[in-house]
C-alpha positions in Angstrom: 29.6 22.9 -22.6 29.0 22.4 -18.8 28.3 18.9 -17.6 27.3 17.6 -14.2 27.9 14.1 -12.9 27.3 12.6 -9.4 30.0 10.9 -7.4 30.0 8.0 -5.3 31.2 9.6 -2.2 29.0 9.5 0.9 31.1 11.3 3.5 28.9 13.5 5.7 25.7 12.4 4.0 22.5 11.0 5.7 20.1 8.5 4.2 16.7 7.3 5.1 15.7 3.7 4.2 12.3 2.5 4.3 11.8 -1.3 4.0 8.9 -3.6 3.6 8.5 -6.4 6.2 6.5 -8.5 3.6 8.8 -11.0 2.1 11.5 -10.0 4.8 13.5 -13.0 3.8 14.3 -11.0 0.7 14.0 -7.4 1.9 16.5 -7.9 4.8 19.1 -8.9 2.1 18.2 -5.9 0.2 18.8 -3.8 3.3 22.1 -5.5 4.0 23.2 -4.8 0.5 22.1 -1.1 0.6 23.8 -0.5 4.0 27.0 -2.3 2.8 27.2 -0.2 -0.3 26.7 3.1 1.5 29.3 2.2 4.1 31.7 1.1 1.4 31.3 4.7 -0.1 32.0 6.6 3.2 28.5 6.9 4.8 28.6 6.5 8.5 26.4 3.9 10.1 25.0 6.7 12.4 24.0 8.6 9.3 21.5 5.8 8.3 17.9 5.5 9.6 15.6 2.6 8.8 11.8 2.6 9.0 10.1 -0.8 8.7 6.5 -0.8 7.1 4.1 -3.7 6.8 4.3 -4.1 3.1 5.3 -2.4 -0.2 2.0 -0.5 -0.4 3.1 1.4 2.7 6.6 2.4 1.3 5.5 5.7 -0.3 4.0 7.2 2.8 7.1 6.7 5.0 9.3 7.7 2.1 7.3 10.9 1.8 7.7 11.6 5.5 11.4 11.0 5.2 11.8 13.2 2.3 9.8 16.0 3.9 11.8 15.8 7.1 14.8 17.5 5.6 17.1 15.2 7.5 18.4 13.1 4.5 20.1 13.6 1.2 18.1 10.8 -0.3 15.7 8.0 0.6 15.9 4.4 -0.5 12.6 2.4 -0.7 13.2 -1.4 -0.5 10.5 -4.1 -1.0 9.7 -7.2 -2.7 6.5 -8.2 -4.8 6.2 -11.6 -6.0 3.6 -12.4 -8.7 0.6 -14.5 -7.5 -2.6 -15.8 -9.2 -4.5 -12.6 -8.8 -4.2 -9.0 -10.2 -3.0 -7.8 -6.6 0.7 -7.9 -7.6 0.2 -5.7 -10.7 -1.9 -3.1 -8.9 0.5 -2.8 -6.0 3.5 -2.6 -8.3 2.0 0.2 -10.4 0.7 2.1 -7.3 4.0 1.9 -5.4 6.0 2.9 -8.4 3.9 5.8 -9.3 3.6 7.1 -5.7 7.4 6.9 -5.1 8.1 8.8 -8.3 5.4 11.4 -7.5 6.9 11.9 -3.9 10.4 12.3 -5.4 9.2 14.9 -7.9 7.2 16.8 -5.3 9.9 16.7 -2.6 13.1 17.3 -4.8 14.8 14.5 -2.7 16.0 11.6 -4.6 14.0 8.4 -3.8 15.7 5.2 -5.0 13.6 2.4 -6.3 14.7 -0.8 -4.7 11.4 -2.7 -4.9 11.7 -6.0 -6.7 8.8 -7.2 -8.9 9.4 -10.9 -9.6 7.5 -14.0 -10.7 9.0 -16.2 -8.1 10.7 -16.2 -4.7 13.8 -17.8 -6.4 14.0 -14.9 -8.8 13.7 -12.4 -5.8 16.5 -14.2 -3.8 18.7 -14.0 -7.0 18.3 -10.2 -7.1 18.8 -9.9 -3.4 22.5 -11.0 -3.4 23.0 -14.2 -5.2 23.2 -14.7 -9.0 21.9 -11.3 -10.1 23.8 -9.1 -7.6 22.0 -7.1 -4.9 19.3 -4.7 -6.1 19.4 -3.1 -2.6 23.1 -2.1 -3.2 22.3 -0.8 -6.7 19.4 1.3 -5.4 21.7 2.7 -2.6 24.3 3.6 -5.2 21.8 5.3 -7.4 20.6 7.3 -4.4 24.2 8.3 -3.5 25.0 9.4 -7.1 21.8 11.4 -7.6 22.2 13.1 -4.2 25.7 14.1 -5.1 24.7 15.2 -8.6 21.9 17.4 -7.2 24.4 19.0 -4.7 26.8 19.7 -7.7 24.0 21.1 -9.9 22.9 23.4 -7.0 26.4 24.6 -6.6 26.8 22.9 -3.1 
């Protein structure tokens, strides 16, 4: 039986990060976590490019452009949606999730989902580097692992 497994080695790899400015108190922390995780695994700072978009709804468009550019082994999408009193939260969360997954499948480039969907700002902050770890770092490590897995599977 032949098995494939991704490694957490980022030497020589490039990553695109697309980050929502909406709720930037949280998303900046997610970005710091993602960059820190990638750097800790051998990715050079010069190999990281960040694009800021107005909100989470715009993440898929830039993620698609990054994936199509051929410049990156993976793309990391970072955003934060906090439930409000209307259906807006649910509509945006579903649309962004579906669009990022669709883009990943169409481009054959890993796109890590680092979009928080929480009920409160406190929950979001907990997931951006306090009690619940940093989901930006987790998304970055997932992107790194899958990028390496794809390279191994393709024989590279």
